[in-house]
N, C-alpha and C positions, 0 to 999 in steps of 0.2 A: 060252643066247641070247650074242649077240657082246657084246664089251665096249663098243662104242658105242651099242647098244642098251640095256644095263644102265645105261649113265652118262645117256641120255636119259631112261629112266624115273624112275631116281633122282632126277636134277635136277629134273625137271616136277613131281614129287610134294612134294619138299621146298620148292622156291621156290613153289609154289602154297599150300601150307600156312603159309609164312611170310608171304606177301603178304596173303591174304585177311584176318586181323584187323590189317593194318598201315596206316599214314597213307596208304599209297598208295590203297587201297580207298577211304578217305573224301575223299581229296583229289579224285579222281577223281568220286566222287559229287556233291561239293560244286561243282564245276566244271561239272557237267552242269546244275545248277540256275541256273546263271547264262550259260551259252553252248550253242549248238546241239550236240546230242550227236555228230553225225559230225565236227564240229571238234575236239572234246574228245578223241575216240578217235583222231584222225590225230595231234594234238600228243602225247598220253600214249605212242602207241604208239611215234612217233619218238623220244621222250626214252628209253623203255625200251631201244630198239636201240641208241643211242649207249651208253647206261650198260653194256649187256651187252658191247659190244665193248671198252671199257674194262677190266671185270671179266676177260674172256676173256684179254685182253693180259696184264694183270697175271698172271693165274694161269698163262699160257704161258711167261713168264719164268722163273715159280718152276721149270719142269721142268728147266732148265739147272742148278739148284743140286744139290748133294750130296742125297742122300735122306734122311737124317737131319736135314739142315737144313730141308728141306721140309717134312717131318712135324711139326718144331716150328713152323716159321710156320704151317703149316695148323692145328696146334692152338690157337695163338694166336687165328687168324681166327675160328675156330668157337667159340672160348672167349668172345671178345668178342661176338660174335653171339648165344651162348647168353645171357650178362649182359642183352644191350640186350634181348632178347625176355622174359626172366624178369622184369626191371624194369618193363617195360609190363604184363606180365601179371599181377602182384601189386601193381601201383600203384592207391591207391585214389583213386575219381573217378566220372566220368560212364561209365565202360566204354566210352569211347572213341567214343560215339555223337555225332553233331551234328545240330542242326535244320536239314536241308536242304529241307524241305518248302516252305519259303516262297519267294516269287519266282520269276518265270520266266525264261526264256531272254532274255539282254539283245541287244537289236538292234546287233550288232556285226558285222564281217565275219567270214567264214571265216578268213581269213589272221591277223587279229589274235586270233581265239578259239584257234586252233590254235597260235600262238606263245605266248600266255600259258599254255595248258595245258603246252606242252612246257616253258616255264620252270620252272612250279610244281614238275612231275614230276622235271625234271632236278636241280634242287636237292634236291629231297627224297629222291632215290636216292643221293645221295652217302654212302657208310659205312654203307649201309642193309644190314640183315642178309641181304637177298637178293643183294646184291653181293657179299659177303664169301663167302656160300655159293658162289657161281658161281666165284669166283677160287680158293677152296679146292677145289672138286670138279674144276675143270680141273686144278690141280696134283697132286692126287691121283689121276685117272683117266689123264691124259695125253690126253683126248679133248676137245679144245677146240671143235670143230665141233659134236659131240653136245650137249655140256653147253651151249653157246652157244645153240644152237636150241631146247633144252628150256627154258632159263632165259627166252628172249625168249618162247616159246609160253605159259609159264606167266604171265609178267607180262601179256602182251596178254589172256590170259583172264580174269585179274582185273580188268582194266580193262574189258572187255566185260561183265562180270557188274556191275561197279559202274554202268557208264554205261546198259546196257539194264535191269538187275533192281534197280539200286541199294537204294532205301530198304526196299521190299519183302523182298528177300533180307537185307539187314542187320538186320531184326527177327528173324530166325530163327536168326541165327548168335550164338555166344556168343565175341565176340573175345577175351576175357581167357583163356578155357579154351584156346583155339587157340594163343594166344601162349605160354601155359606148357607145352604140349605140345611145341611147336616149340622152346622153349628148352631142354627136358629131352633133345629129339632133337639138337640141336646140341653140348649138352654131352657126350653119348655119343660124337658124332663127333670133340669135342675130346680125349677120353679115349683113343679108339683111336688117334689121331694120337700123342699122346703117348707113349702104350704102344710105337708103332711104333718111334719115335726113340729109347726107351731100350733096347728089346729088339733093334733092327735094328743 
């Protein structure tokens, strides 16, 4: 397989696993209970596109730095992502579920609903584990286009699942378990990056 295809598959799988149990999924679901689903999907997808460009841009800047320094930075980013995911995965509480079954779609314009959805998800994605993963994978693979497209595809896939299958799908998932698994994967990537920095 080509480096670009490997980067695409790796990024898509990782971001999808990270985002399924994340606040992004729940936020998209809750927004759908209040606004028309097409407007929510449009706003959420636009927010993801902008945040993915930001993450890819940051990751691309890292490729101009010395390899050892990049490995350290990538290790730190994945370490932070791992800590965030494991903290959520082992947090006691309601398992991340929300009662989104009440209330119907509010009678608001498509534009207003889409802008509201954009604002909520744009704010929620800052410093998110998927954003850190995207920047780290761009820096590590030097495949910004493949990583960016894969990250955006995974994020939009999660949004579609939340909007169209939302509550039914959510009852079949174990969000905390997915967060723990993703946290361990991130920790592994962090250790590999730090090992590369030390041995490189």
